[in-house]
Steps between C-alpha positions, in 0.01 A plus 500: 500500500568143603857580603376770740232272645750215534744726682224613738378143553849368560560782746182415691582131496860545615404472864284197423757324281781555753370238747460256212858563387616459859318167508700391194822607676404315817421191291851504359656562841316208654581266212728280710237457772181473299354477150499810282302502175452731205177463303430655160153490351278647236130491427177696479313719748136602504332778700139417421242624247582830336873476566780380272649152515872495443829329565756555771832365621550388860823484700486326837759418763428259783638315800399143582584251772685232307521269803129417481280357226209710623545843648479875463646739247548877482508700179559839346330567168518770231290543186644664189284639219437806286131586455575697182766294322523122558857498372619707798489429870491694825440408863126503568484359851688340785353241737612281787332181607522151633320170518527124521642244259485122466725271294371166373740332262591744222194720569507805728176676593484834678237736634558840655405865539659827385474870582663789323474839337524655156241505226317248280712363221311656210336797672647818642434651843572858596669381815582176677239224524485210746478134393397190695446154359564128499728284288514132411771312311560157353857412397666195346861417589713474188843476663643436847381312808714631784197638684317165505779239513742455792867569435759774530581747225703822533269669252218378275280638226129425472297580189118506491243590236142582583206738513388764749149638548438826686183678605454818701367852521641850455407788729556830316695791651299677770564843349349406163232249600345258254369146489646196667648308209521120481795330338558146379812368332648178366871459432734228380827508691846351545653481848872460572593409858847489654544303824793386710559260789818678615329654804224240526506356854311189382782400265269483199228294670154584369224547757188293433 
């Protein structure tokens, strides 16, 4: 039963996940010109009274402007979960988004917005739902300072640990109808960023 539903859901989400996967590919391609990060997280999600609370795994790829302490970011985000068996995972949604970030010492704060399609993590739609929401993050730098200290490096690794809070709403498929469903989630995450000054016209100088 779950295998059939997962196959159907993955088929419906293929067109949604493709732009996210392309964003990951673009991130890698632009590595020498910008900052490309992979973020892995896990936590709990809640859809309000009368609905189950459960865990989920998040995979996020992003691009950042490493020449500035404060600036914009763009992201592609996928949620993996199995509403029937927590030990198994399947793609539940794909989203794209963006926002602003600020770096103060070892602390990075971010706020942004996301839109996407799929279905709630622990509920099943007979069709493709639409998601819109906001996201906020607080990360602590554990390793690396190439994005905040002047200097030239062919390639550098940055490692951050932190937490991400999301809130949004689900609009059910038009053909099936149903209630607008709220969603809130909290995740702990690790973020690995690769940056390079090889094609940096500033020569490693950090904009203030």
